[in-house]
Structures are given as structure tokens and as C-alpha cells.
C-alpha positions as CSV (number, residue, x, y, z in Angstrom):
1,M,-3.2,-4.7,16.3
2,Q,-0.8,-7.6,16.8
3,G,2.7,-7.5,15.6
4,I,4.7,-10.3,14.0
5,Y,6.3,-11.2,17.3
6,E,2.9,-11.8,19.0
7,Q,1.5,-13.7,16.0
8,T,4.6,-15.9,16.0
9,A,4.1,-16.7,19.6
10,E,0.5,-17.8,18.9
11,A,1.5,-20.0,16.1
12,V,4.3,-21.6,18.1
13,A,1.9,-22.3,21.0
14,L,-0.4,-24.2,18.7
15,I,2.4,-26.3,17.2
16,Q,3.9,-27.0,20.7
17,E,0.4,-28.3,21.8
18,K,0.7,-31.0,19.1
19,W,4.5,-31.6,19.1
20,S,7.0,-31.3,22.0
21,G,10.1,-31.5,19.9
22,K,12.7,-28.7,19.4
23,P,13.9,-28.7,15.8
24,K,17.5,-27.9,14.9
25,V,16.9,-27.7,11.2
26,G,14.0,-26.2,9.1
27,L,13.3,-27.0,5.5
28,I,11.2,-25.3,2.9
29,L,10.2,-27.5,0.0
30,G,9.6,-25.9,-3.4
31,T,7.3,-26.8,-6.3
32,G,7.4,-30.6,-7.1
33,L,9.9,-31.3,-4.4
34,G,7.7,-32.7,-1.6
35,D,8.9,-36.3,-1.8
36,L,11.8,-35.5,0.6
37,S,9.3,-35.2,3.4
38,K,8.6,-38.9,3.2
39,Q,12.0,-39.5,4.7
40,I,11.1,-37.6,7.8
41,D,10.2,-39.7,10.8
42,A,7.2,-37.6,11.4
43,D,5.6,-37.2,14.8
44,V,2.8,-34.9,13.5
45,R,1.7,-33.3,10.2
46,I,-0.1,-30.0,10.8
47,P,-2.2,-28.4,8.0
48,Y,-1.4,-24.8,7.5
49,A,-5.0,-24.0,8.0
50,D,-4.8,-25.1,11.6
51,I,-1.9,-22.8,12.5
52,P,-2.8,-19.3,13.6
53,H,-1.8,-16.6,11.1
54,F,-0.4,-19.1,8.5
55,P,-1.5,-18.3,5.0
56,T,-3.0,-21.1,2.8
57,S,-1.0,-22.3,-0.1
58,T,-2.9,-21.9,-3.4
59,V,-0.3,-23.7,-5.6
60,Q,-1.5,-27.0,-7.0
61,S,1.7,-29.0,-6.3
62,H,2.1,-27.8,-2.7
63,A,0.7,-30.1,0.0
64,G,0.3,-27.2,2.5
65,Q,1.3,-28.8,5.8
66,L,4.0,-28.5,8.4
67,V,5.9,-31.8,9.1
68,C,7.4,-32.2,12.5
69,G,9.7,-35.0,13.6
70,K,13.3,-36.2,12.9
71,L,15.4,-36.6,9.8
72,R,18.4,-39.0,10.3
73,G,17.9,-38.5,14.0
74,V,18.0,-34.7,13.9
75,P,15.0,-32.8,15.2
76,F,13.5,-31.4,12.1
77,V,10.6,-29.3,10.8
78,A,9.6,-29.1,7.1
79,M,7.2,-27.0,5.1
80,E,5.5,-29.0,2.5
81,G,4.7,-26.1,0.2
82,R,5.6,-22.4,0.6
83,F,3.8,-19.1,-0.1
84,H,4.6,-16.7,-2.9
85,Y,4.1,-12.9,-3.3
86,Y,2.3,-13.6,-6.6
87,E,-0.5,-15.4,-4.7
88,G,-1.5,-12.1,-3.3
89,Y,0.1,-12.4,0.1
90,S,2.2,-9.7,1.8
91,M,5.9,-10.3,2.1
92,Q,5.4,-10.6,5.9
93,Q,2.8,-13.4,5.3
94,V,5.1,-15.1,2.8
95,T,7.9,-15.2,5.3
96,F,5.9,-15.8,8.5
97,P,6.7,-19.5,8.7
98,V,10.5,-18.7,8.9
99,R,9.7,-16.6,12.0
100,V,7.8,-19.5,13.4
101,M,10.5,-22.1,12.7
102,K,13.1,-19.8,14.3
103,A,10.9,-19.4,17.4
104,L,10.6,-23.2,17.5
105,G,14.3,-23.4,17.8
106,I,15.9,-24.0,14.4
107,E,19.4,-22.9,13.8
108,T,19.7,-23.8,10.2
109,L,17.3,-23.2,7.3
110,I,17.5,-25.2,4.1
111,I,15.5,-23.9,1.2
112,T,14.7,-25.6,-2.2
113,N,13.0,-24.2,-5.2
114,A,12.2,-25.1,-8.8
115,A,13.8,-22.5,-11.2
116,G,14.4,-21.7,-14.8
117,G,17.9,-22.2,-16.1
118,I,19.4,-19.0,-17.5
119,N,22.9,-20.3,-17.7
120,P,23.3,-22.3,-21.0
121,Q,25.6,-24.7,-19.3
122,L,22.8,-25.9,-17.1
123,D,20.5,-28.8,-18.1
124,L,17.1,-30.0,-16.9
125,A,17.0,-31.5,-13.4
126,D,20.4,-30.1,-12.6
127,I,21.0,-29.1,-8.9
128,V,22.3,-25.6,-8.3
129,V,23.8,-24.6,-4.9
130,I,22.8,-21.0,-4.6
131,E,25.9,-18.8,-4.0
132,D,24.2,-15.4,-4.1
133,H,21.1,-13.8,-5.3
134,I,19.7,-10.8,-7.2
135,N,16.5,-9.5,-5.8
136,L,14.1,-8.0,-8.3
137,L,11.0,-8.4,-6.2
138,P,8.9,-5.2,-5.7
139,D,8.7,-5.4,-1.9
140,N,10.8,-6.4,1.1
141,P,9.6,-8.4,4.2
142,L,11.7,-6.2,6.4
143,R,10.0,-3.0,5.3
144,G,8.3,-1.1,8.1
145,V,9.0,-0.5,11.8
146,N,11.7,-2.9,13.0
147,D,11.0,-5.1,16.0
148,D,14.4,-5.5,17.7
149,R,13.2,-8.8,19.3
150,L,13.2,-10.3,15.8
151,G,16.5,-8.9,14.4
152,V,18.5,-5.8,13.7
153,R,17.3,-2.9,11.6
154,F,19.9,-3.2,8.9
155,P,20.9,-6.9,8.5
156,D,24.2,-7.5,6.6
157,M,23.9,-9.4,3.3
158,S,27.6,-9.9,2.5
159,A,27.2,-13.6,2.9
160,P,23.5,-14.6,3.2
161,Y,24.2,-18.2,2.2
162,D,26.4,-19.8,4.8
163,R,29.9,-20.6,3.4
164,E,30.5,-23.7,5.5
165,L,27.1,-25.1,4.6
166,K,27.8,-24.6,0.9
167,Q,31.1,-26.4,1.3
168,L,29.4,-29.2,3.1
169,A,26.8,-29.5,0.3
170,R,29.5,-29.6,-2.4
171,E,31.5,-32.2,-0.5
172,T,28.5,-34.4,0.2
173,A,27.3,-34.2,-3.4
174,L,30.8,-35.3,-4.6
175,R,30.8,-38.2,-2.2
176,L,27.3,-39.3,-3.4
177,G,28.1,-38.8,-7.1
178,I,25.5,-36.1,-7.5
179,P,26.6,-33.3,-9.8
180,V,25.9,-29.8,-8.5
181,A,26.8,-26.4,-9.8
182,P,27.2,-23.0,-8.1
183,G,24.8,-20.3,-9.2
184,V,23.2,-16.9,-8.7
185,F,19.5,-17.0,-8.2
186,V,17.4,-14.1,-9.5
187,A,14.0,-13.5,-7.8
188,V,11.2,-12.1,-9.8
189,M,7.5,-11.5,-8.9
190,G,5.7,-13.8,-11.4
191,P,3.3,-15.5,-11.8
192,N,4.1,-15.1,-15.6
193,L,7.3,-16.4,-16.9
194,E,9.7,-14.1,-18.6
195,T,10.1,-12.9,-22.2
196,R,13.1,-13.6,-24.4
197,A,14.3,-10.1,-23.8
198,E,13.9,-10.4,-20.1
199,Y,15.9,-13.7,-20.0
200,R,18.7,-11.9,-21.9
201,M,18.6,-9.1,-19.4
202,L,18.8,-11.5,-16.4
203,K,21.7,-13.3,-17.9
204,T,23.5,-10.0,-18.5
205,L,22.9,-9.1,-14.9
206,G,24.7,-12.3,-13.8
207,G,21.9,-14.7,-13.1
208,D,22.2,-18.4,-13.5
209,V,18.7,-19.4,-12.4
210,V,15.4,-17.5,-12.0
211,G,12.4,-18.1,-9.8
212,M,9.5,-16.6,-7.9
213,S,10.5,-17.4,-4.3
214,T,13.3,-18.0,-1.9
215,V,14.8,-14.5,-1.5
216,P,12.1,-13.2,0.9
217,E,12.7,-16.2,3.1
218,V,16.4,-15.7,3.0
219,L,16.1,-12.0,4.0
220,V,14.0,-13.0,7.0
221,A,16.3,-15.9,7.9
222,V,19.4,-13.5,7.8
223,H,17.4,-11.0,9.9
224,A,16.7,-13.9,12.4
225,E,20.4,-14.9,12.4
226,L,19.8,-18.3,10.9
227,K,22.3,-20.2,8.8
228,V,21.0,-20.6,5.3
229,L,21.6,-23.2,2.6
230,A,19.6,-23.1,-0.6
231,F,19.2,-25.2,-3.7
232,S,17.5,-24.7,-7.1
233,V,16.3,-27.6,-9.4
234,V,16.4,-26.5,-13.0
235,T,13.0,-27.3,-14.3
236,D,12.9,-25.5,-17.6
237,L,15.6,-23.9,-19.9
238,C,15.3,-20.2,-20.4
239,L,17.5,-19.8,-23.4
240,P,16.2,-16.8,-25.5
241,D,17.3,-18.2,-28.9
242,A,15.7,-21.7,-28.2
243,L,12.8,-20.8,-26.0
244,E,9.9,-23.2,-25.9
245,P,6.5,-22.6,-24.2
246,A,6.5,-23.8,-20.6
247,E,4.2,-26.6,-19.6
248,L,3.4,-27.2,-15.9
249,S,3.2,-31.0,-16.3
250,K,6.7,-31.1,-17.8
251,I,8.0,-28.7,-15.1
252,L,6.7,-31.0,-12.4
253,A,8.1,-34.1,-14.0
254,V,11.5,-32.5,-14.2
255,A,11.2,-31.2,-10.7
256,A,10.6,-34.8,-9.5
257,Q,13.8,-36.0,-11.2
258,G,15.8,-33.3,-9.5
259,G,13.9,-33.9,-6.3
260,E,15.1,-37.5,-6.2
261,R,18.7,-36.1,-6.1
262,L,17.9,-33.7,-3.4
263,A,16.1,-36.4,-1.5
264,R,19.5,-38.2,-1.4
265,L,21.6,-35.2,-0.8
266,I,19.8,-33.2,1.9
267,P,19.4,-36.0,4.5
268,E,23.2,-36.7,4.3
269,I,23.9,-33.0,4.8
270,V,21.5,-32.8,7.8
271,E,23.2,-35.9,9.3
272,N,26.6,-34.2,9.0
273,L,25.7,-30.7,10.2
């Protein structure tokens, strides 16, 4: 039975058959945030189904392809759509693309997601620079026998989100006039949204935004010694005393508004890495 290291090598070989570039930066695009990929000077777009061992995205708003090229002159690879534990995949499958991007040569991973706003000071389409996270997912992608070729057995999580990158994001946002807020991201399994009581609990725990992704990818990125920068777009307000039923069409519309801001912010950050 093949291990992750061997599976990664097979996926990389296929990608390198189609693209000779060596990316410095990788990007994972969350729900409704795919427009940023239009700014990439793409050499090739590879459907996930064509890449060995890649899962297939089942989320309606995810394009499901790997975009390889340059962004502002920087060799770049972007995932148009990610995978989630709630889709039925293992944590190793969910995070497999991070392994592949690392093996392709990236040094920095930028992650975006659509999230619910727990902090009452946040508004729809606000951009949150993730400062830290609380992991409430029921599994861990690093569980099992550790392959030392991929990373150490016990990766340190004292600063999973790179301090210099967070500072660069704040400075770039200020220069562009894009308001951003720091926040703690809470990862939950989904696919259901939370109850009023659960939102109260998450706020008490110290969460600012809540979502169903990101933390598994961050764990593997830290394991792989990548620098990580992550953003949430607030797509619905999770205020227990004023909670309204969530509608996917509205969430996607709000994500597109926040996505426009990220589409201005992230290329500037990449250019100044």
C-alpha cells in the first residue's frame, strides 16, 4: 500500500508533465472566492480528476481545478476549490493538495475561507486576518505513523500563522484602504451550521469566526514547514439573539463582495513577499 510520500510523488509527476514551473506561493480558494484566480497568468489549468490521488470537490461553488502560472510575476499555484471532511474524505485526503504544493516547491501557503461571524463587531463581507485557531474537528491529518520525510512527529503550533506575513497583510490592507480585523478561527465539522447555544459556546471559547475548513490544511502546512497566511470572509452573522436562517445564495453573494477585496489584497501581498 502506497504512503502519502509516494502518492505525492505521482501527483507531482503528472503536474510537471503539464507545467514546468516551480511555484513559490500556493493558494487555497474558499467558497465563493474563486474570482481571484482570474488574475493569475495561467500556463495550465488541471482538473482535479486528472491528478493522481486528488479527491473530487463536491461543493457546488468550487471549480475543482489546479491553476498553475504566475501572479504579479511570482510563480504561483492555486486551488480553485478545496476539500472538506464533511464531504466524506479522510483528513489525509483533505490535506493531500498541501503536500503536493509543497513538493512542487512552494514556500508560502495562503488560505482563504468563507466563515460565519461570531464576534458582534464583525459585519458581512468583512475580511479577518486569522491570528490563531481553535480546532474542534474530530480527526487530525497527522494521526498515524509519521513519515519523517514529510515532517517531524510533533510539530510546534505556538505560531502556526506567520507573524511577518500577518504584519505584511495588515500593512498592505492599510495602504489599499481595505479594512481588516484580527480574529480567532474555530474549525467545526459541519455540514450543518450551528445552533444558537453552540454559537454562544464558541464565542465564550474565544472564537471570532467559525468555518468547516482551513485548520487541517494549516496543520499539514506547519508539518511541512511552510509559512502560512490565512483570511476569512464573513459571509453570515452568527449572533444567537438575532440569528436568521442561512441561505446559500446570500452567503455566496456576500462571499463575492469579500472576494473582491481579497482579489485586490492578495496579489499585492504576493508581489511584496
